C-alpha positions as CSV (number, residue, x, y, z in Angstrom):
1,M,0.0,0.0,0.0
2,R,2.8,2.4,0.8
3,K,4.4,1.7,-2.6
4,Q,1.1,2.8,-4.2
5,V,1.0,6.0,-2.2
6,K,4.6,6.8,-3.3
7,T,3.6,6.4,-7.0
8,V,0.5,8.6,-6.6
9,L,2.5,11.3,-4.8
10,V,5.3,11.8,-7.2
11,G,3.5,14.7,-8.9
12,G,2.9,16.2,-5.5
13,V,6.5,15.8,-4.5
14,F,7.6,17.5,-7.7
15,A,5.3,20.5,-7.0
16,A,6.6,20.7,-3.4
17,M,10.2,20.6,-4.6
18,V,9.7,23.3,-7.3
19,G,8.0,25.6,-4.8
20,G,10.3,25.0,-1.9
21,A,13.8,24.1,-3.1
22,G,14.0,24.9,-6.8
23,Y,14.6,21.3,-8.0
24,G,12.8,19.9,-11.0
25,A,11.4,16.5,-12.0
26,F,14.8,15.4,-13.2
27,N,16.1,15.5,-9.6
28,V,13.0,13.8,-8.2
29,V,13.5,10.8,-10.4
30,N,17.2,10.6,-9.5
31,A,16.5,10.9,-5.8
32,L,14.1,8.0,-5.9
33,N,16.8,5.9,-7.6
34,E,19.7,6.9,-5.4
35,D,20.8,3.3,-4.7
36,G,21.2,2.1,-8.2
37,G,19.8,4.3,-10.9
38,S,21.0,7.4,-12.7
39,A,24.6,8.3,-13.2
40,S,23.8,12.0,-13.9
41,G,26.0,14.7,-12.4
42,T,29.7,15.1,-13.0
43,A,32.2,13.2,-10.9
44,A,33.5,16.5,-9.5
45,V,30.1,17.4,-8.1
46,R,29.6,14.0,-6.6
47,K,32.8,14.2,-4.7
48,R,32.4,17.8,-3.5
49,T,31.2,18.3,0.1
50,P,27.8,20.0,0.1
51,D,28.2,23.7,0.7
52,A,26.4,25.7,3.3
53,K,23.5,26.7,1.1
54,E,22.9,23.1,0.0
55,V,23.0,21.9,3.6
56,R,20.6,24.6,4.7
57,E,18.1,24.0,1.9
58,T,18.2,20.2,2.2
59,A,17.7,20.4,5.9
60,R,14.8,22.9,5.6
61,T,12.9,21.0,3.0
62,F,13.4,17.6,4.7
63,L,12.3,18.8,8.1
64,A,9.3,20.8,6.7
65,A,8.0,17.7,4.9
66,W,8.5,15.5,8.0
67,A,6.7,18.0,10.2
68,K,3.7,18.0,7.8
69,G,3.5,14.2,8.1
70,D,4.5,13.9,4.4
71,A,6.8,10.9,4.7
72,D,7.1,10.3,1.0
73,T,8.3,13.8,0.2
74,A,10.7,13.8,3.2
75,S,12.2,10.5,2.1
76,V,13.1,11.8,-1.3
77,Y,15.6,14.1,0.4
78,T,17.4,11.1,1.9
79,N,19.9,8.6,0.5
80,N,17.7,5.7,1.6
81,A,14.2,6.7,0.5
82,E,12.6,3.3,1.3
83,A,13.9,3.1,4.8
84,A,13.1,6.7,5.5
85,A,9.6,6.5,4.2
86,R,8.9,3.4,6.3
87,A,10.3,5.0,9.5
88,L,8.6,8.4,9.0
89,T,5.3,6.7,8.2
90,G,5.6,4.6,11.3
91,Y,6.4,7.8,13.3
92,R,2.9,9.0,12.6
93,E,0.9,5.8,12.3
94,D,2.5,3.5,14.8
95,A,3.9,6.0,17.3
96,H,0.9,8.3,17.0
97,I,3.0,11.4,17.1
98,R,1.2,14.6,16.0
99,K,1.6,18.4,16.0
100,V,5.2,18.0,15.1
101,R,7.5,21.0,15.2
102,L,11.1,20.5,14.0
103,T,13.5,23.4,14.6
104,P,17.1,23.2,13.1
105,G,19.9,24.3,15.4
106,R,23.2,25.8,14.6
107,I,24.5,24.0,11.5
108,Q,28.2,23.1,11.6
109,G,29.5,22.1,8.2
110,T,27.3,19.3,7.1
111,H,26.1,18.4,10.6
112,V,22.5,19.5,11.3
113,P,21.2,19.3,14.9
114,F,17.5,19.9,15.4
115,S,14.9,19.9,18.2
116,V,11.6,18.1,18.2
117,R,8.4,19.3,19.9
118,A,5.3,17.2,19.4
119,T,2.3,15.5,21.0
120,V,1.8,11.8,21.4
121,S,-1.9,10.9,21.4
122,Y,-3.4,7.5,21.9
123,E,-7.0,6.5,22.8
124,G,-7.8,9.7,24.6
125,A,-4.5,10.1,26.3
126,S,-2.1,12.8,25.2
127,K,1.3,14.0,26.3
128,R,3.9,16.4,25.0
129,L,7.2,15.0,23.6
130,A,10.5,16.8,23.4
131,Y,13.9,15.7,22.3
132,T,16.9,16.5,20.1
133,S,18.5,14.7,17.2
134,S,20.7,15.3,14.2
135,F,21.8,14.2,10.8
136,E,24.5,14.7,8.2
137,V,24.0,16.1,4.7
138,V,26.0,14.1,2.1
139,R,26.3,13.8,-1.7
140,G,24.2,11.1,-3.3
141,R,26.5,8.5,-4.8
142,S,24.9,8.4,-8.2
143,T,23.2,11.8,-8.5
144,G,25.5,14.2,-6.7
145,R,22.5,15.8,-5.0
146,P,22.7,16.9,-1.4
147,L,20.8,14.4,0.7
148,V,20.2,13.5,4.4
149,D,22.4,10.6,5.3
150,W,19.7,8.3,6.6
151,E,20.1,6.5,9.9
152,A,17.3,5.3,12.2
153,S,18.7,7.6,14.8
154,V,17.5,10.6,12.8
155,V,14.0,9.8,13.9
156,H,15.1,9.5,17.5
157,P,18.6,9.2,19.0
158,K,17.6,6.0,20.9
159,L,16.5,4.2,17.7
160,H,18.8,1.8,15.9
161,E,18.6,-0.1,12.6
162,G,15.8,-2.7,12.7
163,E,14.0,-1.0,15.5
164,S,10.8,1.1,15.6
165,L,8.8,3.6,17.7
166,E,5.4,2.5,18.9
167,T,2.7,3.8,21.2
168,G,0.2,1.6,22.9
169,E,-0.2,-0.7,25.9
170,A,3.3,-1.6,27.1
171,A,4.7,-4.9,26.0
172,A,5.3,-5.8,29.7
173,P,4.2,-4.3,33.0
174,P,6.6,-1.9,34.6
175,I,8.8,-3.1,37.5
176,R,10.1,-1.6,40.6
177,A,13.6,-3.2,40.8
178,V,15.2,-3.1,44.2
179,D,18.7,-4.0,45.4
180,R,19.6,-6.7,48.0
181,Q,18.6,-4.3,50.8
182,G,15.3,-3.1,49.2
183,R,16.7,0.2,47.7
184,V,15.0,1.2,44.5
185,L,17.1,1.1,41.3
186,T,16.0,3.5,38.6
187,P,17.5,4.3,35.2
188,E,17.6,8.0,36.2
189,R,19.9,7.3,39.2
190,Y,21.8,4.5,37.6
191,P,21.8,5.2,33.8
192,S,24.0,2.3,33.0
193,L,21.2,-0.1,34.2
194,T,18.8,1.1,31.5
195,P,19.3,-1.9,29.2
196,V,19.5,-4.3,32.2
197,L,16.2,-3.0,33.7
198,A,14.6,-3.3,30.2
199,R,15.6,-6.9,30.0
200,L,14.4,-7.5,33.6
201,R,11.0,-5.9,32.8
202,T,10.5,-8.1,29.8
203,A,11.4,-11.3,31.6
204,Y,9.8,-10.6,35.0
205,G,7.2,-7.9,34.6
206,E,4.2,-10.3,34.8
207,K,5.8,-12.5,37.5
208,A,6.3,-9.4,39.6
209,G,2.6,-8.7,39.5
210,G,2.5,-5.4,37.6
211,R,-0.1,-4.0,35.2
212,P,1.0,-2.5,31.9
213,G,0.4,1.2,31.1
214,V,0.3,3.1,27.8
215,E,3.7,4.2,26.6
216,L,5.7,5.5,23.6
217,Y,8.5,3.0,23.4
218,V,11.3,1.7,21.2
219,R,10.6,-1.9,20.1
220,R,14.0,-3.5,19.8
221,A,15.0,-5.7,16.8
222,S,15.4,-8.7,19.1
223,E,12.3,-9.7,21.1
224,D,14.2,-10.7,24.2
225,A,16.0,-7.3,24.2
226,G,12.8,-5.8,25.6
227,T,11.6,-2.3,25.0
228,T,12.8,1.2,26.0
229,T,10.1,3.5,27.3
230,L,10.4,7.1,26.0
231,L,7.2,8.6,27.3
232,T,4.5,7.3,29.6
233,L,0.9,8.4,28.7
234,A,-0.9,6.4,31.3
235,K,0.9,4.8,34.2
236,G,0.7,1.1,34.8
237,R,1.2,-0.5,38.2
238,P,4.8,-1.7,38.8
239,G,5.5,-5.0,40.4
240,T,8.4,-5.2,42.8
241,L,11.3,-7.2,41.5
242,P,14.2,-8.2,43.9
243,T,17.7,-8.3,42.4
244,T,21.1,-9.3,43.7
245,L,22.6,-5.9,43.0
246,S,24.1,-3.7,45.7
247,A,23.2,0.0,45.4
248,A,26.6,1.1,46.8
249,A,28.5,-1.2,44.5
250,Q,26.4,-0.1,41.5
251,R,27.0,3.6,42.3
252,A,30.7,3.0,42.4
253,A,30.5,1.0,39.1
254,E,28.5,3.8,37.4
255,D,31.0,6.5,38.5
256,A,34.0,4.4,37.6
257,V,33.0,3.6,34.0
258,A,31.9,7.1,33.4
259,K,35.5,8.2,33.3
260,Y,36.5,5.8,30.5
261,P,34.6,5.5,27.1
262,Q,33.7,2.0,25.9
263,S,34.2,0.4,29.3
264,S,32.3,-2.2,31.3
265,V,32.5,-3.7,34.7
266,V,30.9,-6.5,36.7
267,A,31.2,-7.4,40.4
268,V,30.1,-10.7,41.9
269,R,30.0,-12.3,45.4
270,P,32.2,-15.5,45.0
271,S,30.5,-17.3,47.9
272,T,27.1,-17.2,46.2
273,G,27.6,-16.1,42.5
274,E,25.3,-13.1,43.1
275,V,26.0,-10.1,40.8
276,L,26.6,-7.0,42.9
277,A,27.1,-4.5,40.1
278,V,27.0,-4.2,36.3
279,A,27.8,-1.0,34.4
280,N,28.7,0.0,30.9
281,H,29.8,3.3,29.4
282,R,28.7,3.1,25.8
283,E,26.8,5.3,23.3
284,D,24.5,2.4,22.5
285,D,22.4,0.2,24.8
286,F,24.4,-3.0,24.4
287,N,25.1,-4.7,27.7
288,A,28.8,-5.5,26.8
289,A,29.5,-6.4,30.5
290,F,27.2,-9.5,30.1
291,E,27.0,-10.0,26.3
292,G,30.3,-8.8,25.0
293,K,32.8,-11.2,23.3
294,L,36.4,-10.0,23.1
295,A,39.9,-11.4,23.6
296,P,40.7,-11.0,27.3
297,G,44.5,-10.8,27.0
298,S,46.7,-11.9,29.9
299,T,43.8,-12.2,32.3
300,M,43.2,-15.6,30.6
301,K,46.5,-16.7,32.3
302,I,44.4,-17.5,35.4
303,V,42.7,-20.3,33.5
304,T,46.0,-21.2,31.8
305,A,47.9,-21.4,35.1
306,A,45.1,-23.6,36.6
307,M,45.5,-25.9,33.6
308,L,49.3,-26.1,34.0
309,I,48.9,-26.9,37.7
310,D,46.1,-29.4,37.2
311,K,48.0,-31.3,34.5
312,G,51.2,-31.4,36.5
313,V,53.1,-29.3,34.0
314,A,54.1,-26.5,36.5
315,K,53.5,-25.2,39.9
316,A,53.6,-21.7,41.4
317,G,57.1,-22.1,42.8
318,G,58.4,-24.2,39.9
319,P,60.4,-23.0,36.9
320,A,58.8,-20.9,34.2
321,P,61.6,-19.0,32.4
322,C,60.7,-15.7,30.7
323,P,62.8,-15.3,27.5
324,S,62.5,-12.3,25.2
325,T,60.7,-14.3,22.6
326,A,59.1,-17.7,22.2
327,T,58.2,-19.4,18.9
328,W,55.3,-21.8,18.6
329,Q,54.7,-23.5,15.2
330,S,56.3,-20.7,13.2
331,Q,54.7,-17.8,15.1
332,T,56.9,-15.7,17.4
333,F,55.5,-14.3,20.6
334,K,56.9,-11.3,22.5
335,N,56.4,-9.7,25.8
336,L,55.2,-6.2,26.6
337,T,57.8,-3.6,25.7
338,G,60.2,-3.0,28.6
339,L,59.8,-6.4,30.3
340,P,63.3,-7.8,30.8
341,P,63.9,-11.5,30.3
342,D,64.3,-13.7,33.4
343,D,65.8,-17.2,32.8
344,G,65.3,-18.1,36.5
345,A,61.7,-17.1,36.8
346,T,59.1,-19.2,38.6
347,L,55.5,-19.6,37.4
348,A,54.5,-17.1,40.1
349,D,57.1,-14.6,38.9
350,S,56.0,-14.9,35.2
351,F,52.3,-14.6,36.3
352,A,52.9,-11.5,38.4
353,R,55.0,-9.9,35.6
354,S,52.6,-11.0,32.9
355,C,55.3,-12.8,30.9
356,N,53.7,-14.1,27.6
357,T,56.7,-16.1,26.5
358,A,56.8,-18.2,29.7
359,F,53.2,-19.4,29.1
360,V,53.8,-20.0,25.4
361,K,56.7,-22.3,26.1
362,L,54.8,-24.2,28.8
363,V,51.8,-25.1,26.5
364,D,54.2,-27.2,24.5
365,E,54.7,-29.6,27.5
366,K,53.2,-33.1,27.7
367,P,50.6,-34.2,28.5
368,L,48.9,-31.0,27.2
369,T,46.9,-31.2,23.9
370,D,45.1,-28.8,21.6
371,A,42.0,-29.4,23.8
372,S,43.5,-29.0,27.2
373,L,42.7,-25.3,27.7
374,A,39.2,-25.7,26.4
375,E,38.6,-28.7,28.8
376,E,40.0,-26.7,31.8
377,A,37.7,-23.7,30.9
378,Q,34.6,-25.8,30.4
379,D,34.9,-28.4,33.1
380,N,36.4,-26.4,35.9
381,F,35.4,-22.8,35.2
382,G,32.0,-23.3,33.5
383,L,33.0,-21.3,30.4
384,G,32.0,-21.8,26.8
385,R,29.1,-24.2,27.1
386,D,26.3,-21.8,26.4
387,D,24.3,-22.8,29.4
388,W,24.5,-19.9,31.9
389,R,21.1,-18.7,33.2
390,T,21.8,-15.4,34.9
391,G,18.3,-13.9,34.7
392,I,18.9,-11.9,31.6
393,P,20.6,-12.7,28.3
394,S,24.4,-13.2,28.7
395,A,27.3,-14.9,26.9
396,D,29.4,-17.4,28.9
397,G,32.6,-17.0,26.8
398,S,34.3,-19.1,24.2
399,V,37.5,-21.1,24.7
400,P,37.6,-23.5,21.8
401,A,40.1,-26.3,21.3
402,S,42.7,-24.8,18.9
403,S,45.6,-26.1,16.9
404,G,48.6,-24.4,15.3
405,P,49.6,-20.9,16.5
406,D,46.2,-20.3,18.1
407,R,46.9,-23.0,20.8
408,A,49.7,-20.7,22.1
409,A,47.7,-17.5,21.5
410,N,44.7,-18.8,23.4
411,A,46.9,-19.4,26.4
412,I,47.7,-15.7,26.7
413,G,44.1,-14.6,26.0
414,Q,44.4,-13.9,22.3
415,G,43.7,-16.2,19.3
416,Q,40.2,-17.5,19.5
417,V,39.4,-16.9,23.2
418,Q,36.6,-14.5,23.9
419,L,35.2,-13.4,27.3
420,N,33.4,-10.5,28.9
421,P,33.6,-8.9,32.3
422,L,30.9,-11.2,33.7
423,N,32.9,-14.2,32.6
424,L,36.1,-12.9,34.0
425,A,34.7,-11.9,37.3
426,S,33.3,-15.5,37.5
427,V,36.8,-16.9,36.6
428,T,38.3,-14.9,39.5
429,A,35.6,-16.0,41.9
430,T,36.3,-19.7,41.0
431,A,40.1,-19.3,41.3
432,M,39.5,-17.6,44.7
433,T,37.1,-20.2,46.2
434,G,37.6,-23.3,44.2
435,S,33.9,-23.5,43.4
436,F,32.1,-22.5,40.3
437,R,28.9,-20.7,41.1
438,Q,27.1,-19.5,38.0
439,P,26.4,-15.7,38.3
440,V,22.8,-14.6,38.8
441,L,21.2,-11.2,38.8
442,V,17.8,-12.1,40.4
443,P,16.9,-14.8,42.9
444,K,17.4,-18.3,41.5
445,S,13.8,-19.1,42.2
446,L,12.7,-16.7,39.5
447,I,15.0,-18.2,36.8
448,A,13.6,-21.0,34.6
449,G,15.8,-24.0,34.5
450,E,18.8,-25.1,36.5
451,P,21.9,-22.9,36.7
452,A,25.1,-24.2,35.0
453,T,27.5,-26.3,37.0
454,A,31.2,-27.1,36.8
455,R,33.7,-29.2,38.7
456,G,35.7,-26.4,40.2
457,L,39.3,-26.6,41.4
458,S,41.3,-28.7,43.9
459,G,42.4,-27.1,47.2
460,S,46.1,-27.2,46.0
461,T,45.3,-25.4,42.7
462,V,43.3,-22.8,44.6
463,A,46.1,-22.2,47.0
464,Q,48.6,-21.7,44.3
465,L,46.3,-19.4,42.2
466,R,45.6,-17.3,45.2
467,Q,49.3,-17.0,45.9
468,M,49.9,-15.8,42.4
469,L,46.9,-13.4,42.3
470,R,47.9,-11.9,45.6
471,R,51.5,-11.4,44.5
472,T,50.3,-9.7,41.3
473,A,48.1,-7.3,43.4
474,L,50.7,-6.4,45.9
475,S,54.0,-6.3,43.9
476,G,53.2,-7.2,40.3
477,T,51.5,-5.5,37.4
478,G,48.3,-4.9,39.4
479,A,50.0,-3.2,42.4
480,R,49.4,0.4,41.4
481,A,45.6,-0.1,40.8
482,M,45.2,-2.2,44.0
483,A,47.2,0.0,46.3
484,G,45.5,0.7,49.6
485,L,42.9,-2.1,49.4
486,G,44.6,-4.2,52.1
487,P,46.3,-7.6,52.2
488,D,43.4,-9.9,51.4
489,V,43.4,-9.1,47.7
490,G,44.3,-10.6,44.3
491,A,44.5,-9.3,40.8
492,K,45.5,-10.0,37.2
493,T,46.1,-7.5,34.4
494,G,45.6,-8.0,30.6
495,S,45.9,-6.1,27.4
496,A,44.6,-7.5,24.1
497,E,45.9,-6.3,20.8
498,V,43.2,-5.8,18.1
499,D,43.9,-5.3,14.4
500,G,43.2,-1.7,13.4
501,Q,43.3,-0.3,16.9
502,A,45.9,2.2,17.9
503,R,45.9,0.9,21.5
504,P,45.1,-2.5,23.0
505,N,41.9,-3.3,25.0
506,S,42.5,-2.9,28.7
507,W,41.4,-5.8,31.0
508,F,41.7,-6.1,34.8
509,T,40.3,-8.5,37.4
510,G,40.7,-8.6,41.1
511,Y,39.2,-9.6,44.4
512,R,38.9,-8.2,47.9
513,G,37.2,-10.1,50.7
514,D,34.1,-11.7,49.3
515,V,33.9,-9.6,46.2
516,A,35.4,-10.3,42.8
517,A,35.3,-7.7,40.0
518,A,36.4,-7.5,36.3
519,A,36.5,-4.6,33.9
520,M,37.3,-4.0,30.2
521,A,37.9,-0.7,28.3
522,Q,38.2,-0.8,24.6
523,E,41.5,0.9,23.4
524,G,42.2,1.6,27.1
525,G,45.9,0.5,26.9
526,H,47.5,-1.7,29.5
527,G,45.3,-3.5,32.0
528,G,46.4,-1.4,35.0
529,D,46.0,1.9,33.2
530,T,42.2,2.0,32.6
531,A,40.4,-1.2,33.7
532,G,42.5,-1.4,36.9
533,P,41.1,1.8,38.4
534,I,37.6,0.8,37.5
535,V,37.9,-2.5,39.4
536,A,39.6,-0.9,42.4
537,A,36.8,1.6,42.7
538,V,34.2,-1.1,42.8
539,L,36.1,-3.2,45.2
540,R,36.4,-0.3,47.6
541,A,32.7,0.3,47.6
542,A,31.3,-3.3,47.6
543,R,30.7,-5.2,50.8
């Protein structure tokens, strides 16, 4: 039906364009075929950045058509007319947004900010809506015309590709999430919890006994991702949902990640597996702390060291020389710049100094096989089996059996190994206690199915891992970040090189008392530089 409307309105679009922007029918046809049609316009024009007048005129005409509810005309002034028409039609028909006023702000080059003032009306209920968004004006690839570079976020900054705005009865009743001491957790006070609370609402809104209201919300592309409320027209009745979170730890986590872009942190209680804090500093709503998948760098040496001890290859006080380089099946591995070699190093020495070459050389020892690290991770630490039930969607890591150079790379947290802060906090908790307790965010009684289980570690292995983690925290690579946290601590640093990045991803994990925490910051540098202070801040606050 929308295709028919577009065809009928071509004449009307032409008239609007002649009257408003001075473009003729020739340009209308080209705009409608931006993705594959006309090759009109010189190459020089197509490459030239739109000038100030072109940006101003394009913005004015696009915003005027949108404000009038003319999605077809507005879409012609974008470089993805089909997607724009669909989104702008939905803006009126599905989101029920009326009386739209769009005011451009101060244009900077090709960047056009604008403010939105409108009214959302649904079944007798109305409420004013106000927000800001922006877009870029670019040259059309085939026509050379100045066009709005279409993104879903043009419609609303919280909208991403594949998502839509809708108004109606909420998909799930609202929740009143509370921490372990009954303190209310709101997205206003704890912004990083926004995606977490949305997931909890979707999963437990009905179980918590709430009643849905009427809302303007973002419907996410994935059903289990829940929805994000933008405006409440008629309040529902929230049900109270207990969580395992600690408001004090969550506050510290929020404040800590706020200092570092693209960072995430999780804190758990090793004795129970309860999640005490989860925070992300990102421009999107992706819960990287629970769902991310990235190489963890040298923090993986906790699992590798456990494997070496369990298999009788090494022990904390046994030899683990640290040469400048180590070659494994034609690939040469190096240490961090500035780390001097130590031919007399023990495993504890090389662990505390984060010596890559020591671990690379040890993975060649018998009885180790290509599958040994994967078996250690799965059987003893509960990783990589896709069976964690935390209460909301989460990834439980990937530690595959690998041959060739990846067998050595995996041992130092590169290669094919992928974890997130939730996984790493759990690894630290298991190393600290000897027992794998699958992390949970809500009471286990609310979670369908049984939690994941794993064998855990022997008392001897735990004692040696704690010795190495403590040494790293007190005098090794984690000492600066962990300074002042007392003697009952442990830590491990990591930095993971990523192709195309100027700096490595920063990883850090540590424990203090009955709290284990792990953090990651993309392009944050060495583990102790960025992720370390995040973990230390959470450990100071959590009890």
